[in-house]
N, C-alpha and C positions, 0 to 999 in steps of 0.2 A: 330698872330699865331707863335708859336715857330718853328724855322727851325730845322729840324732833318737831320743830316748828315748820309747818308747811303753809304755803300760800297759793291761792288760786291765781292763774293767769287772768288777764283782763276779761276774757270771754266767760270763763267759769265763775269768776268773782261776781259778774253781773247776774248770772243765773242763781247764785246763792246769796246775794247781798241781803235779802230780807232776813236771812237766818244767821248772818254773821254778827259778831259784836259790832255795834254801831260806832262809827267814828264821830268825833265832835263835829256837829253840823257846821257847814261853812256858811257863807253869806247867802241869805234867802234871795232867790231870783223872783223879782216882782214883775208880773205880766198882766197887762190890761187888754180887755177886749172891747172895742168900740162897735156897738151893734147898730147897723143901718137898717132901714125899713126893708122887710122881706129878705133879711139875711139868711144864708144857708144854715139851717139848724144842724144837719148832719156834719158839716164842716166844724161848726162851733163845738158840738159835743165830742167829736173825735179828738179835737185839740184838748178840750178839758179832760177827757179820759186819760190821756197821756200824763197830764200834769197832776191830776188827782191820784193816779197810781204811783207817781213819784213820791208824793207825800205819804202814801200808805207805807211805802218801802222805807223811806227816810223822812220822818216827820220834820216839817219846817223847811223843806228844800225849796218849796215854791209857794208864792202867795199870788192869788189871782184877784182881779178886779173887773167888774163889768160896768160899762158906761153907755149912755145914750145922749143925744143932743140936749133934750130937756130934762132928763132924769126920769121920764115916764117909761112905762113898759113898751117894749118893741115887739111887733108881730113878726114872727119868723116866716120863712117860705112855706112851712107846713101848717101855718095858722095858729101855732102855739106861741103864746106871749111869754117873754122873758122880762123880768123886772130887774133893772140894773141895781147894783148894790152900792155904787159910789157916784156922787155928782162930779161933773167935769171941773167944777170950781174947787174941789177938794185939794188941799195943799199937797197931798200924797201923789197927785198926778205927776208932779215934777220929779218924783223919786222912782218912778217906774223904769225898769230896765228895757222893756219891750212893749210897744203898743201895737195891737193887731187890729186892722180894719176888717170887719166881717161883712162881706157883700153877698149878693145872691143873684140869680138869674133875673128876678123881677125888681131888683133894687134900682131906683131911678139913676139914670146915667149922668144927669146934671150934677155938677160938683158945687155944692153951696159954698159961699164965701167963708162961713164959719168953720167948715171942715178943712178947707185949704189953709186957713190961718192957723187953726189948731195944729195941723200936721207940721207946718213950718216951725211953729213955736216948739213943738216937741222935738223936732230934729235939732233945734238950737240947743237943747239940753244934752245933746250927744246920745239921745235915746235911739235904740234900734226900732225900726218900723217894719211891720209885716202886713200882708194881705191874704185873706182867704177868699176863695172862689174868684171874684173880680175885685177884691179889695185893693189890689195893686193899681187898678184904674185911678182911684182917687189919690193915691200917693204919687203916681206918675203925673197926673194933671196938676198937682200942686208943685211940680218942678223938683221932686225929690228922688227921681230915679235916673237922673243923668249920669251915665257912666256905669250903671248897675245892670246886671243880668237879672231877669225877673220871669216869673210864671204867672199866667192868668188863664181863666177859662177860655177854651177855643172860640166861643162866640165873640169874644172881644179881643182876641189875640192880634189880629191884623189891624183892628181899629186903634189899639194902644200903640202899635208900631207906627201907624200913620200920625197919631197925635203927639207922640213923645219919641221922635226919631233919635234922640240922644240915649234912649234906653235900649238895652239888648233884650228884646222880647224872645224868650225861649219857648220851644215846643215841649220842654220837659214839664211834668206836672208839679214838680217841686224844685225850688231854687233857694239856696242859702248863700248869699253873696255879701260877705262882710257884715254890715249892720242892716241889711235888708233881707227879709224872709218872705217867701211867697209860696202859696200852694193853690192849685186849681181844682182839687178834688177832696172829698172827705178823707180818703186814705192818705192823700198828700198832706192834709192838715195834721193828721197823727204823726206822719213821718217828720214834718218840719219841727214839731215840738220835741220829738225824740232827738233830732239833730241839735236843737237848742240845748237840751239837757246834756248831750254829749260834749258840746263845745263850751258851754258856759257854766255847767255844774260839775258833772263827773261822768266820764265815759262808762264806768261800772253801773252808775244809776240808770243811764240810758239803756244799757243791755238788760238790766233787771226789769225795767218796764216792759220791754219787748218779750222777755221770757215769761213774765207773770201773766201777760195778756195772751200769750201763745200766738203771737202774730206770725204769719207765714213770712219767713225771711226773704223769699223771692220778691215780696212786695216792695222791699226796701233796696232793691238794686236800681240802677239808673233807669228811670221810667220815662220814655219819650212818648210820643203819641201812640194811642192804642189802635193798631191796625187789625184787620181781620186775622183771626188766629192761624189760618192756613197759609198765610203769606210767607214766602221764603225770604231770606235775607237779601238776595239780589233784587227782588221786587220792591222790598221796603226801601232800599237805597234809591231806586228809580223814583218812587213816590216822594221821597224826601227832596230829590232834585226838582220834581214838579212843584212841590210846596214852596221851595226857595226861589222859584222862577215863575211867578204869576204874571208880573207886568210884561215881561218879554218871554213868552213861552218857548221852550226848546222844541226843536223837531226831533224825530226819532233817531236820526243820524247823530245829532249832538249828544243825546242821552246814551246812545250805544257807545260812543267814544268815551264818555265819562265813566261808565260802569264796565267797560271792556267786554261787552257782549255784542252780538250782531243784532241788527234790527229785527231779523226773523226770530231770534231767541227772545227778544223783548215782547214781540207780538204774541208768542206762544205763552210766555209767563202771564201776561194779562188775560189772555183768553182762558187759560186753565184755572187761574186763581181768582179772577174777578168776574169773568163772563163778559168783559168789555174789551174793546180795543184800547190801546194806549191813548189814542186821541179822544175816545169817549170818556175815559176815566179823567183825563186832564181837563176836559171841558166841564165835567161835573164838579171837579175840585174848584175850578175858577169861578163857576157860577155860584157855588156855595159860599165862597169867600166874598163874592160880590154882594150877596144877600146880607152877610154879616156886616159888611162895611156900610151898606145902606141903612141898616137898622141901628148901628151903633156909632156912626160918625155924622158930622154935618157936611161931608163931602157931597158935591153935586153928582147927579147921575152920570154925567160925562166923566168926571174925575174918578168915580168908582169903576166905570167901564175901562178906562185907561189903566188903572191900577191892577186890573185883573186880565189884562191882555186883549181887550176889545178896542181896536183902533177906531172902528166905525160905530157911531152911536146907534144907528138903525140896526146893525147886526146885534149889538148888545141887547137892545130893547126886544127884538124879535126872539132871541135865544132865551132871555130871561122869562118872557111870557110863556114860552113853550114849557119851561120847567115849573113855573109857579102859578100859571094861569092869570097873571096880571103883569103889566109892564113895570119896570123899576120905578117909574115916577109915582106909582100907586102903592109902593111898599110902605109898610109901617115904619115910621121914624121914631124911635124911642126918644123920650125927652132928654135933651142935652143941655 
């Protein structure tokens, strides 16, 4: 009987890669994780999970390194310490392909000089840079996101856009733009590592990682902001319009024209799916972004009010107090 050589297509090769005759390993992808105080442990472990699984499937595919400023252990957001395995002074730092800055909700917003200098130095090596949770904040304030699209946790999304206007701050939870990677969520951290494997290692290896961990494929479709699950597409389009027009809010006639619906239809959509009028929803959106700007930027109260569509300072202060029980001047300002 004649032997027939058969080959899997890319999708099925990925699902069966662990069980096929192994190819000669290619160049090992070297990835570093720079852990900042109170970094997001779920983001970090999701990223590591993808890379460790890649090595189980194809040994030697990836080499990971962990770093901290002083080389001492770093406490994560869950209170669990991680001890770095490599000092920043190690000569191998210059040989890394990708350095990922791991931030978290309670990571200090101030960007120390050592971190900005380090990131600029690494960028000079033509190294790819990445950020998890709000790690993009530190890359952006180091001047290394100009002309790049990026993702960051929603709490600092508008603040990053204000501080780094040359960057394209996306509402997506994951962005892979040339040699800049960013993920705003733990699932996004997994996804961005899979994308790295797909583009820099082997597409079949990336598919194998997803197949082995049995990840829901729908998680890896384009993921924008998470809206309420019962929101229809027309309503989501209107909300995206609102999000894109905070400084100069649109009236309902303008929104109706953009989405080709009548004002009455828009009123009905909001009433049935959010329990609010469009004006109420828009106001809540603007005041939420105002709170984020106050907490995460050095903008004055007046500047924040204007950025969120409040022309009169007294109106902004009164509205803010009604929502949060304190005036904007008393809001917590995280260290910058």
